C-alpha angles and dihedrals in degrees: 000000000000092000092049090053091050092049090049090050093051092047090051093047092049092051091048091051090052090052091051092048091050090050091049092051090049091054095049114117113225111236116233119254112261109252135190123184135171127212090224136017099199135043122183107195128198120248098255129080112278144130126253129175145203133198127238117207111193143145096210146042112292141179136203130227126187123210131187144107090273122011099171093097093067130060124191122214090221138005101194140024144141123259122339122002143151117238118204119207114203113197134190124230115281104223093163125107094250141046121260133209147199135194113221113198123193115194136174111252095227100033117045090189091067098078142124134191135216124202110218116192128177119201123230123253093216107042118160114269094024130107117211121229092247089053091048092051090051091054090059097039092109098038143305114341126197116207110227101170129078103266140136137202134202131207141164118246108244102166124075116236089184093060092046101218100128133075116296114275090003137120126190112229127194132186104185143005095255138080123299094016098115133085136163120244115212122196135180093241131029109280109209104210125149127238110266096030117122117231128198119208125198099222101194106120093007120138119222122193149105112296108222089211096058102020093224130108111260137187114216113190121215089253138358091249088066087077119079139168114249125219091250113128114257112256134196107249115236118211117239111233109233137175124237090255091053091050092050093046091071092229090119097045114150090009128122105252140168136210135174108247148141132211113261114253094245091060099046093101092059137089122246091252089063085077096239126207118247128194135207122227087268090053094252106156137209139147128275098213117208122166117228089234093053119110091251102033094107093053120114115252116264114256098209137062129257147105118341115192130185148108117308100238137151127263120182092342098311133092114265138170118250110197115222098208137004087259089068089070100073098159103142103123124098115284121264091235101038158016119157129276119205129290094041129172121201099197129206091189112141124231094223138358089277125102121252100022114110126199092203105013137057114227115205099188138072130248095244125091121256137079117012094194110136094006115140142154107221130185115250093214096083095246092118092235114148151144129242132164143214110208139169129220149140132204096035096298093130121114147148105183139163119229137182110227121203091217089061092251092120106186154184107234110210129188151215121020104179094120094075136214116003090356095078119037149138112242123209116197120199118177106204127232091179135035117258101222101175144008116334134192128230118198125179145149118254131165136157146207121246095266095046124092117282098194120066139180133197134212135178138208142177095213106030088241110074113045131201126201118213120223128316094049098169101054138042119285091217136008127204107224116257113263093013099116116170121254147096092049097302144091094049102149130203123217138189127189124183115213130195101198120228091196135055115270101193135179111272089026127099134246113213121192122189127193115197137162114278091206140337099269110125135215090255092050094254134105123285110273135196107271096032107142138200127202114219096198147184104353149321116237127196116191141147113267099269123249127167138192115182118182116237111244117248113265096016115147089190131016129173114180094166090232090150093062109091109151135088126043126291106258088209091076082081125195091350085083090058108184091357090068082098094053103128129174125240126320120257089247090074100035116122121239093266093055093045094047089186095317124129136178149111131276092010115143136189124256120174105280097348141050134250117219113202128025142218122192107231104158100069100020125075119239094251091057101047113142126198120233108194114219134218128198121192122195123213117258112286095222092221131105136203124036115355130187116217127195130176140163119239139178132178128231125244126178103234096165098085137072129228096269096047100105091222110157093215099047095111093064134259125274116295093207131074137188125240114195127191114224125190099021139330139067141241113220088344096306137090091233132049126191110217114200136180102066115157129219098227110043144017117268124198120236129187130200136176123226114205122199096015120176131202087265095053116127135159132240117205114202144126137240108215122183119235110296094016125119123221114185114146141159133237134192142164102021104191128181122189133170 
């Protein structure tokens, strides 16, 4: 009985196990078949050194093997991978008399049956019945040569017919990456062939020689139908790096070459189609030749340095480089001769009272409305600093102009701004010739018409790709006051933003600053409209956030170096500041105790490291209505009696931002004399007041006075006494009192 029960139990357990196994088999997921596929199974390569590629499409790990009599002439970028990948094959020049081949096999690592092969063949450079380009050039070395024998030639297209920057009805052909391997093919009609395609030309009856119209050696077949496309796989032409001497030698004529260059400063206000001069790092100069009808001819010239590629052609009797596409002009690195050092002023000051003529910038646009493509304002100093814009508009309300302004707020009017945040912007570009290691300050002039945005935000970058927003990030960085639309010489506002960078800003890099609308609220409280315009005016200044530490002179009983004053712009930048020459910091009435340091007064403003005494409102008042507000600065008591010696540095203000027909009331310069008054006991030259004359408009000058009979309560008041209609702004620094 017991045995029967055990047998029954085992039979039941076995049956249950079978059921479980069946269920498990039923739930198994079938794995996909391993698969390997190639996008091509044959590549026919040209004879010269180049790189071609093929794609592997797979769902598994795979590996590559290469078979052939000699495989040393080809190098693969990878020999194994997982899934999809592109494999580049770099090949050396085939200068033998015959073609050569490889078999490239791609196979799944865990399934040898999943495999595909590619036949890779490279043509010969010296096949029978063919003339090489160097041989063809030799035949015409002494004049035109007509080919009478049955012969052919082959060459790779390196110019771009589609971009239209080569001679009419011409294509540049190249057979190798070495000297004398280029020639120009001329046809009766335009031959639309793509760069990288190989052409074969039946040379019988062709004429080879230098075309007096172009200056380059050309091959002209007997008929256009003598030119055909070969079965060779299309390649991507690689530019041959050459020196200036090699370019000028003519050995690389009609070849695709590259050199490191930058546009000369005097041509930076031009378009590419103006055929600008470029220079190497050794100041060797030649022309970048761009036809007006080319796809990139209207573009502004690049402000930086970098790699220029193109066909070595001839322009006005000298060798030049003719870019094939806009991508050949990769000049985005800092200039050889420049990059800014801080402080730096990018000035919009005009040369005369006429529009469009800059004293310190080149302007590449026109003062009509329309396309802004290629329009830039670029510094003349070779730093590469400049201003461009991305704007939106319809109905012709698009513009990036350059205007003289009689108030001195010379400006770049820009419209329209309907695209919104980060879609419309002004872009400042500052190549750096020094590293910016800490906080920096950006000051600029910016105003707007009633239908333009009122609220604005700023961001910065070191690559013009990834942007960073300084604090505050959730509100505008500056706001144009409601109802204060620009015009009639007024409502030109000045702004300063301090930035602590979150990214490295290193020498030989570039600082980009972008100003864009924060939202679509306008100056007249409406919504941004087509035609709304801003005025980027006066200047843009990049400087380190100022800090000063002046040592107190030995024996001084009182010393005020104004080290705690750090705002406003330095007047000594001169007319580069244009209308922002008058950009002061805060008034003494709102200074904190540290900034005041015992001082008091009226109409005293901050400048970085010194003080301005006297003030004129120039942001919201037109130049014909300027009014002088005389200033007065009172020192604390010196706490010393007897005879005291006083010295101070002083400089007078002169409006240098306007031209003779501006109508500015202050254009003749402010007073060059000031008044020093003794308060609390004592005299200067027997009187309580002393008129000090001889201030200059361009630099601080030191003055010394003697106070007789001083008491512990003695202090000095620095002021001016202008007559009606006179202006009396002046600057003071380093007040020092000794016994």
